[in-house]
C-alpha positions in Angstrom: 142.0 -88.7 -17.1 141.3 -86.5 -20.5 142.0 -90.2 -22.4 139.7 -92.0 -20.5 137.6 -89.7 -20.6 138.0 -89.4 -24.4 137.9 -93.3 -25.0 134.3 -93.3 -22.9 132.0 -91.2 -24.8 133.7 -93.9 -27.8 131.3 -96.2 -26.4 128.1 -93.2 -26.5 129.4 -92.3 -29.4 128.9 -95.1 -31.7 125.2 -96.6 -29.9 124.0 -95.9 -33.7 123.8 -93.0 -35.0 119.6 -92.4 -35.4 117.6 -91.9 -38.8 119.3 -88.9 -39.1 121.9 -88.9 -42.2 125.6 -89.5 -41.4 128.0 -87.2 -42.5 131.4 -88.1 -44.1 134.9 -86.9 -44.5 138.2 -87.7 -45.4 141.4 -86.2 -45.8 145.1 -88.5 -47.0 148.2 -87.1 -47.4 149.1 -86.8 -51.1 152.1 -89.2 -51.7 151.9 -91.6 -49.7 151.6 -95.2 -52.2 148.1 -96.9 -51.3 148.3 -99.5 -53.9 150.6 -100.8 -51.8 148.6 -101.2 -49.4 147.5 -104.8 -48.8 147.6 -105.3 -45.6 146.4 -104.3 -42.3 146.5 -104.5 -38.0 144.3 -102.5 -35.2 146.2 -100.1 -33.4 144.6 -100.5 -29.1 143.0 -98.9 -26.9 145.7 -97.2 -23.3 145.2 -99.2 -20.8 143.3 -97.3 -18.9 140.7 -96.7 -20.9 137.2 -96.8 -20.8 135.9 -98.4 -23.6 132.0 -100.2 -24.2 133.6 -103.3 -25.7 130.5 -104.1 -27.8 130.6 -101.4 -30.0 134.4 -101.2 -30.3 133.6 -104.7 -31.5 131.3 -103.8 -33.7 132.6 -100.8 -35.5 135.7 -102.8 -36.2 134.1 -106.2 -37.3 132.2 -103.2 -39.9 135.6 -101.8 -40.6 137.1 -105.1 -41.2 134.6 -106.1 -43.8 134.4 -103.7 -45.6 138.2 -103.6 -45.8 138.2 -107.6 -46.5 135.9 -106.6 -49.6 138.3 -104.8 -51.3 140.7 -107.2 -50.9 143.2 -105.9 -48.4 143.4 -108.0 -45.4 144.2 -108.9 -41.3 148.1 -110.0 -41.0 151.1 -109.2 -37.7 152.9 -107.7 -40.2 150.8 -105.2 -41.2 151.1 -102.1 -43.9 149.2 -100.4 -42.8 147.8 -99.3 -38.8 144.1 -98.5 -37.5 143.4 -96.4 -35.0 139.4 -95.2 -33.3 138.5 -92.1 -32.0 135.5 -91.2 -30.7 133.7 -88.1 -29.2 130.1 -87.1 -28.7 128.4 -83.8 -27.9 125.5 -82.2 -27.5 123.9 -80.2 -29.9 120.7 -78.2 -30.8 118.7 -78.3 -33.1 116.4 -74.8 -34.2 114.3 -74.6 -37.4 112.2 -71.0 -37.7 109.2 -72.8 -40.2 108.6 -69.1 -41.3 105.3 -68.2 -41.0 103.1 -68.4 -36.8 100.2 -70.2 -36.1 97.5 -67.7 -35.3 97.8 -68.0 -31.4 101.3 -67.5 -32.0 100.8 -64.8 -33.8 98.1 -63.1 -31.5 101.6 -62.8 -28.6 102.9 -61.6 -31.7 105.0 -65.1 -31.9 106.9 -67.0 -34.4 106.7 -71.1 -34.5 110.3 -72.4 -33.3 111.1 -75.5 -32.6 114.5 -76.7 -30.7 115.3 -80.3 -30.0 117.9 -81.3 -28.4 120.0 -84.2 -28.9 124.1 -85.5 -28.8 125.7 -85.5 -31.7 128.9 -89.2 -32.0 131.7 -88.2 -34.1 134.0 -91.3 -35.1 137.9 -90.7 -36.4 139.5 -93.3 -38.0 143.1 -93.1 -38.9 145.4 -94.8 -41.3 149.4 -95.1 -40.3 151.8 -96.1 -42.1 153.4 -98.7 -39.7 156.7 -98.5 -41.4 157.2 -94.5 -41.0 154.1 -94.6 -38.0 152.8 -91.0 -40.5 148.7 -90.7 -40.5 148.2 -91.2 -44.3 144.7 -91.7 -44.7 142.2 -90.3 -41.5 138.0 -90.7 -42.6 135.7 -88.9 -40.2 131.4 -90.0 -39.2 129.0 -87.8 -37.6 125.3 -88.2 -36.7 123.3 -88.3 -34.1 123.1 -91.1 -31.5 120.0 -92.9 -30.5 121.0 -94.3 -27.5 117.8 -96.1 -27.0 118.9 -98.3 -30.0 118.0 -102.2 -30.0 121.7 -103.8 -30.7 120.6 -105.3 -33.8 120.2 -101.2 -35.6 123.4 -100.6 -33.1 124.8 -103.0 -35.4 123.5 -102.3 -38.4 123.9 -98.1 -38.2 127.2 -99.1 -37.4 127.5 -100.3 -40.8 125.4 -98.3 -42.7 127.6 -95.2 -41.2 131.7 -97.6 -41.9 130.7 -98.3 -45.3 129.4 -95.0 -46.3 132.7 -93.4 -44.4 135.3 -96.0 -46.5 133.5 -95.6 -49.5 136.0 -93.7 -51.3 139.5 -95.1 -49.7 141.5 -96.3 -51.2 141.4 -92.5 -52.4 141.7 -91.6 -56.1 144.1 -88.7 -56.7 141.9 -85.7 -57.9 138.7 -86.4 -56.7 
């Protein structure tokens, strides 16, 4: 049940991050030899996972395009496998503007705005095909816009994936 809910959120996660910034982070195994990586393939979702296939296709297309631009190619006998994970959570953005309007000051209040939004997170794990060990992980997160058009969703996913993969393969010491 947990995995079904987890993969359900993948669709909502990347429905297109809104105009807010996309935050990315990376981690990798410093012992891995990234210069030997030439081919990749995708790990499949569990059979019971309910995912938004349109969003999954957009993400896979974006990742595949970025990796191919780096000289890597899809293969049935890959050097590494890609696992995709996603999640969403409700967040609050609270801004204390540090001053009060005349009306608020009269009542002894400050101007504070509160905005509720959904934050989506996409995680890509690159797994060595032989050892089955994770060699690289990238995480992208940002606010989700569930009302975005398919074109805006695709554009935002492409931007997020490009930012996420900008430093792949990693250069040790950077």
